[in-house]
C-alpha positions in Angstrom: -119.3 122.3 37.4 -121.0 119.1 38.5 -118.3 116.7 37.2 -115.4 118.8 39.1 -117.3 118.4 42.3 -118.1 114.8 41.8 -114.6 113.8 41.1 -112.6 116.1 43.6 -110.7 117.9 40.7 -108.2 120.9 41.2 -107.2 122.9 37.9 -104.0 124.9 37.9 -103.4 127.5 35.1 -99.7 129.0 34.6 -100.1 132.0 31.9 -96.5 132.4 31.2 -94.7 134.6 28.6 -94.0 131.8 26.1 -96.5 128.9 27.0 -99.7 128.5 28.7 -100.2 125.3 30.6 -103.6 124.1 32.0 -103.6 121.1 34.5 -106.3 119.0 35.9 -105.4 117.0 39.1 -107.6 114.7 40.8 -107.5 113.9 44.6 -107.4 110.0 44.8 -108.8 108.4 47.9 -105.4 108.0 49.5 -105.0 111.7 49.3 -102.5 111.6 46.2 -102.5 113.9 43.5 -103.3 112.5 40.0 -102.7 114.3 36.8 -105.6 113.5 34.9 -105.6 116.4 32.2 -103.0 118.4 30.4 -103.3 121.3 27.9 -100.4 123.3 26.7 -100.2 126.0 24.1 -97.8 128.6 22.9 -98.6 131.9 24.5 -99.4 135.0 22.6 -100.1 138.4 24.0 -98.1 138.2 27.2 -94.9 140.0 27.9 -92.6 139.7 31.1 -95.5 138.3 33.0 -98.2 141.0 32.1 -100.9 141.2 29.5 -100.2 143.2 26.4 -103.0 141.9 24.1 -106.1 140.8 25.8 -107.6 138.8 23.0 -104.6 136.9 22.1 -104.2 135.9 25.7 -108.0 134.8 25.8 -107.5 132.7 22.6 -104.3 131.0 24.0 -106.0 130.4 27.2 -108.9 129.0 25.8 -107.1 126.3 23.6 -105.1 125.3 26.6 -108.3 124.9 28.8 -110.1 123.1 26.0 -107.3 120.7 25.7 -107.3 119.7 29.3 -111.0 119.5 29.4 -110.9 117.0 26.4 -108.4 114.9 28.3 -109.9 114.9 31.6 -113.3 114.4 30.4 -114.7 117.2 32.7 -115.8 120.9 32.3 -113.4 123.4 34.0 -115.2 126.3 35.9 -112.4 127.6 38.3 -108.8 127.7 38.4 -105.7 128.3 40.6 -104.1 131.0 38.8 -100.1 131.7 38.7 -99.1 135.3 38.7 -95.5 136.7 38.0 -94.1 140.0 36.8 -91.9 142.9 38.0 -94.7 144.4 39.8 -94.6 141.6 42.4 -93.1 142.7 45.8 -92.2 141.4 49.0 -92.0 142.4 52.7 -91.3 140.9 56.0 -93.6 142.1 58.9 -94.0 141.6 62.6 -97.1 141.8 64.6 -98.0 141.3 68.4 -101.0 140.5 70.6 -101.8 139.8 74.1 -102.8 136.3 75.0 -106.5 136.4 76.4 -107.0 133.0 78.0 -103.1 132.4 78.9 -103.2 129.5 76.5 -102.8 130.4 72.7 -105.8 129.7 70.4 -106.5 129.4 66.9 -108.2 132.8 67.3 -104.9 134.4 68.8 -103.0 132.9 65.9 -105.5 134.8 63.5 -105.3 138.0 65.4 -101.4 138.1 65.5 -101.3 137.5 61.7 -103.7 140.0 61.1 -101.7 142.5 63.3 -98.7 141.6 61.4 -100.4 142.3 57.8 -102.0 145.4 58.8 -99.4 147.5 57.4 -100.3 150.3 55.1 -100.6 149.4 51.6 -101.2 151.8 48.6 -104.5 151.5 46.9 -103.0 150.4 43.7 -101.6 147.2 45.1 -103.0 144.0 46.5 -101.9 141.4 49.1 -101.4 137.9 47.5 -100.0 135.9 50.2 -99.5 136.3 53.9 -97.2 133.5 55.0 -96.2 132.9 58.7 -92.5 132.7 59.2 -92.4 131.7 63.0 -94.0 132.9 66.5 -92.7 133.7 69.7 -94.7 133.3 73.1 -93.2 135.6 75.8 -89.4 134.7 75.7 -89.7 131.4 73.7 -88.6 132.2 70.0 -88.6 130.2 66.8 -92.0 128.4 67.5 -93.6 127.0 64.3 -97.2 126.3 65.9 -97.9 127.9 69.1 -101.3 126.6 69.6 -101.8 125.4 73.2 -98.7 126.9 74.7 -99.0 129.3 77.7 -98.0 132.8 77.9 -98.7 136.5 78.1 -98.1 137.9 74.7 -97.4 136.4 71.3 -95.5 137.9 68.2 -95.5 136.6 64.6 -93.2 137.2 62.0 -94.8 137.1 58.4 -93.6 137.3 54.7 -96.0 139.3 52.6 -96.2 139.1 48.8 -98.2 142.0 47.0 -98.8 142.7 43.4 -100.1 145.8 41.1 -103.8 145.5 41.3 -104.4 146.3 37.6 -102.0 143.6 36.5 -103.8 141.1 38.6 -107.2 142.5 37.3 -106.1 142.2 33.6 -105.0 138.6 34.1 -108.1 137.7 35.9 -110.2 139.3 33.1 -108.5 137.1 30.6 -109.8 133.9 32.3 -113.3 135.5 33.1 -113.8 136.0 29.4 -113.0 132.3 29.0 -115.9 131.7 31.3 -113.8 130.7 34.4 -113.1 132.1 37.7 -110.0 132.3 39.7 -110.0 130.2 43.2 -107.0 132.1 44.2 -104.0 134.0 42.5 -100.6 132.4 43.6 -97.3 133.8 43.2 -95.4 131.7 40.4 -92.1 131.0 42.5 -94.1 130.1 45.5 -96.2 127.5 43.5 -92.9 126.1 42.0 -91.5 125.6 45.4 -94.5 123.0 46.1 -93.5 121.0 43.1 -89.6 120.9 43.3 -88.6 121.4 46.7 -88.2 118.9 49.5 -89.2 119.8 53.3 -85.3 119.1 54.2 -84.4 121.6 51.4 -86.7 124.3 53.0 -85.3 123.5 56.5 -81.8 123.6 55.5 -82.3 126.7 53.2 -82.7 126.6 49.4 -83.5 129.1 46.7 -86.0 128.2 43.9 -85.3 130.0 40.8 -87.8 129.5 38.3 -86.4 130.6 34.9 -89.3 131.1 32.2 -89.5 132.8 29.0 -90.2 136.3 30.3 -89.4 136.4 33.9 -87.2 134.9 36.7 -89.1 134.3 39.7 -87.3 133.7 42.9 -88.2 132.3 46.3 -85.6 131.8 49.2 -86.4 129.6 52.1 -84.7 129.0 55.5 -85.8 127.0 58.6 -88.9 125.9 56.7 -90.4 129.4 55.8 -90.3 131.6 52.9 -88.0 134.6 53.7 -87.5 136.4 50.4 -89.3 136.5 46.9 -88.5 138.6 43.8 -89.1 138.8 40.0 -86.3 139.6 37.6 -87.8 140.8 34.1 -85.1 139.2 32.1 -85.3 135.6 31.1 -85.1 133.0 28.1 -86.8 135.2 25.4 -83.7 137.3 25.5 -81.6 134.3 24.5 -83.9 133.7 21.6 -83.9 137.1 20.4 -80.0 137.2 20.4 -80.1 134.2 18.2 -82.7 135.8 15.9 -80.8 139.2 15.4 -77.3 137.8 15.2 -78.2 135.1 12.9 -80.8 136.9 11.1 -83.4 134.2 11.5 -87.2 134.4 12.4 -87.9 134.4 16.1 -89.9 130.9 15.7 -86.8 129.2 14.1 -84.7 131.0 16.8 -86.6 129.4 19.5 -86.5 126.1 17.7 -82.6 126.2 17.4 -82.2 127.4 20.9 -84.4 124.2 22.2 -82.9 121.8 20.1 -79.0 122.8 19.7 -78.0 125.5 22.0 -75.5 125.0 24.9 -75.0 127.5 27.8 -71.2 127.0 27.8 -69.1 127.3 24.7 -66.3 124.7 25.8 -69.2 122.1 25.9 -70.3 122.7 22.4 -68.7 120.7 19.4 -67.1 122.7 16.7 -67.6 119.8 14.0 -71.5 119.6 14.6 -73.2 121.9 12.2 -76.7 123.2 12.1 -78.9 124.8 9.6 -80.2 128.2 10.1 -83.2 129.2 7.9 -83.0 132.8 6.5 -85.7 135.6 6.2 -87.1 136.9 3.1 -86.8 133.8 1.2 -83.0 133.8 1.2 -81.3 130.2 1.3 -80.6 128.7 4.7 -77.1 128.8 6.1 -75.0 126.3 7.9 -73.0 127.1 11.2 -71.4 125.3 14.0 -72.7 124.5 17.7 -69.8 126.1 18.9 -70.7 129.5 17.3 -74.2 129.3 18.7 -72.9 128.5 22.1 -70.6 131.7 21.8 -73.9 133.8 21.4 -75.8 132.1 24.1 -73.3 132.0 26.8 -72.9 135.7 27.5 -76.8 135.8 27.9 -76.8 133.0 30.3 -74.0 134.8 32.2 -76.0 138.0 32.6 -79.0 135.9 33.7 -77.2 134.2 36.5 -75.3 137.1 37.6 -78.6 139.2 38.0 -80.0 136.1 40.2 -76.8 135.8 42.2 -76.9 139.6 42.8 -80.7 139.1 43.9 -79.5 136.4 46.4 -76.7 138.7 47.8 -79.2 141.6 48.4 -81.7 139.3 50.3 -78.9 139.1 52.9 -79.7 135.2 53.1 -76.7 133.9 50.9 -75.1 132.2 53.8 -78.2 130.5 55.0 -78.9 128.7 51.7 -77.1 125.4 52.7 -79.0 123.2 50.2 -78.0 125.5 47.5 -80.1 126.7 44.4 -83.0 124.4 42.5 -83.2 125.8 39.0 -86.5 125.2 37.3 -88.5 126.5 34.3 -88.0 125.8 30.6 -84.8 127.8 30.1 -82.9 126.0 33.0 -83.1 122.8 30.7 -80.2 123.9 28.4 -77.2 121.8 28.2 -74.5 123.0 30.4 -76.9 125.4 32.3 -76.5 123.8 35.7 -72.9 123.5 35.6 -72.6 127.2 34.5 -74.8 128.2 37.4 -72.7 126.3 40.1 -69.6 128.3 38.8 -71.3 131.6 39.2 -73.2 131.0 42.3 -70.5 129.0 44.0 -72.9 126.7 45.5 -74.8 123.3 44.6 -77.3 123.6 42.0 -79.7 121.1 40.8 -82.6 121.0 38.0 -85.8 120.7 39.8 -88.6 118.9 37.9 -92.1 118.2 39.5 -92.6 115.6 42.2 -95.3 114.3 44.5 -97.5 113.4 41.7 -99.2 110.3 40.1 -101.2 109.8 36.8 -100.0 111.5 33.5 -96.4 112.0 35.0 -94.9 111.4 31.4 -96.5 114.5 30.2 -95.6 116.9 33.2 -92.1 115.3 34.2 -90.3 118.5 32.9 -89.0 121.8 34.5 -91.2 123.8 32.4 -94.3 122.1 34.2 -93.2 123.0 37.6 -95.4 126.2 38.2 -98.4 124.3 36.8 -97.8 121.1 39.1 -96.9 123.6 42.2 -100.5 125.4 41.6 -102.3 121.9 41.9 -100.3 121.0 45.0 -101.0 124.3 46.5 -104.7 123.9 45.6 -104.5 120.4 47.2 -103.3 121.8 50.5 -105.8 124.6 50.6 -108.7 122.4 50.0 -107.5 120.0 52.8 -107.3 123.0 55.2 -110.8 124.5 54.3 -112.1 120.8 54.8 -110.5 120.5 58.2 -112.1 124.3 59.2 -115.5 123.1 58.0 -115.3 119.8 60.0 -114.2 121.9 63.2 -117.3 124.4 62.4 -119.6 121.3 62.2 -118.3 119.9 65.4 -118.8 123.3 67.4 -122.2 123.6 65.7 -123.0 120.3 66.8 -121.9 121.0 70.4 -124.0 124.3 70.5 -127.0 122.4 69.2 -126.5 119.7 71.9 -126.2 122.3 74.7 -129.3 124.5 73.5 -131.4 121.2 73.2 -130.3 120.3 76.9 -131.4 123.5 78.0 -134.7 123.5 76.3 -135.2 119.9 78.0 -134.1 121.3 81.3 -136.4 124.5 81.5 
């Protein structure tokens, strides 16, 4: 741990269904995030964001952590941990408190957020995030920061993201068996939004769609705040599975063929270009055209995008996403995916790769690293806030000491 504290390092760990990524980031003196260590390893024992073989996940996590430690020359002891799965739920809630001193203080803000999140929640669920959307003081609505404003009562709207306690415990258990502890569990789509969205997009209204191997994580922002989040348990592994079954090839080869040759739109794939498909059981390899492969891939991508479009429609925020959709995650990289998504969503779509970082950017300048980079940016923001709180507390304790010593001197 000593090396981590000396160098002001943050570690993000994204345990995905197909890949585990461990990133070490260093906060530079000019407050930038520099990537200094990268560890990526194929994921085993995960399915749709949940653990289905504890030992396999532990081994995969350990390898990714070892790689990152070696590259960053540090010892990792705690991580910001990404979490996904169909058990993740969201709800919007309101809270109200009277303003005691006629002027809003930080204490009032904490109280109103506490009031908003005090909704009954079953014992098997755990709150991941309580994210303020906006405040209103008396008749004034849509306030971003109410501190210092005058009024009689204050209301807050918050977005609550919760998860199944057992699922969270299992994923935390995996990292604890590797000798690590979780600084915080963060919903994957929220983390990705830190890496790929601009402030303008959040204000204007944008939807982050992180299409991974096992899940699609969705986060919709309008007016600078998170309004809706969801997880769809269908993603890129379905495409791999289709290729493996239809062309009778092992899963590992199907994944390779998907990454290298697949196209999401059949009209964009060439009929002349042939690829070799390995067979199972020692049978000879066969040859097929890229166009035939695209004919298998296109219906599955259509299903994926239609499920996303349905989720956006059900959120009731479809008309407020003026900046469009930002697709990220490994499955979003396929040729033709962005064009196909625009056709189905009927709104602008762009591919989101991580931004706001320096250092080993060549390693992580890829949509499949969006969640891991986002975890680091989230951790950096949280560290900055906790430092600010500590400074304020120091200031207050210094004031109390001065007053008490003055009293001692007087009496």
